[in-house]
N, C-alpha and C positions, 0 to 999 in steps of 0.2 A: 402483483406484489411489487414493491417498490425496490429500486435499485440500492445496491450498497451505499452508493454516493448520497442519495436522498436520505436514506436512513441515517447515516453518520451526521450529516449536516443538520437534520432535524434534532437528533440526539445531542449534539454539542452546540447548536446555536450558531452556526457558521454559514456564511453565503457560499452557494455552489462554486462561485469563482476562487474561493479560498481552499476548497478541498484538498486539492493536489498539494499545494504548499504546505498546508497544516499537517497533512499525512506524511509528507516527506520527511519533516522536521521530527515528528513522532516516531518514525520507523527507522530513522538513521541508526546505523551502529554507533555504539557510543564514543569509539575512538574517531569518527568521522565528524561529530558534532562542533569540536573547536576549529575545524577547518572548513565548516560549511560556508561561511561568507567568502573566504578566499578562492574555494572552488567555484562559488556562485558567479564569479567574475568570468569564467568561461561558460557561457550560457548553454553550450551543448553537452557539458559534463554530465548534467543530471537528466538528459534526455532518455536513457534507458530507464531510469527510476520513474520519471513522469509517465512513461509509457505503461510501465507496469502498474503503477497507481491508477491510471486512467482506465486501464482494462479491468482491473478488480473493481474500480467504481461502477463499471457497467453491469456487474455480476448481480444475479437475483437469488442464486442458491449456492450452496457449498461445493457441489459437484465440479463446478468448472475452475475452481481457484487452482488446481493443480496444473491445468493447461496454462494458465496464466503465468504461474511461477516457472514452468518450463520454459516457455517463451522468454521470460525475463533472463533466465539462466544462459540461454543460447543467443541472447541479443548481440548482435555485432558490436555494439558500442559498450557492451559490459566485459570489456577485456582490458587487460593493461596491469601494471604493478599496483597502481592506486586503488583500483577496483577489486581486483582479485586477491592480492596479497595482504594490503593494508585494510581492506574492506571499507573504503570511503564510498559506501553506497548504502541503498536501503536493505534492510534485512527482512527477507522474504518470511521468516519465521515471526518476526514482530507484526508485519502487516497481515499475516494470517491470523495471529492472536486477536489482534485489533477487529478483524473481519469477522471471526467466530463470535467475539464477544457482542458485536452489533447485531449480527444475524440471528444469533442465538436468543437474544434479548427480545426480539419482535417476533420470533417463531412461537406459536402457541401449540401446545400439546392438548390432543382430545382428552375429555375427562375419562377416567377409568370406570369401565363397567363394575357394578357391584353384583 
């Protein structure tokens, strides 16, 4: 079975090297979007988000998503006023919704016996 990264890139017609940045933008909390470019000036700011997206990108099934989300929640770089109170970060719920949509669209169900 293909990884989420492969499935997402094929479905949206993007290059593998654009996967993380595209998903970062797509899964940011709405209030973080206007400040994206300003926060991008500090390259390390989005490090926890990229780690999370990279980890989810390597998944092949739904069952390991919770582990990745827990690691993101407890990531040492995922602290501070901007990330916790103002939520200037990736939304794990948005990423999960994208993940579920892509994974479920490629998962086939066996035909029902009559």
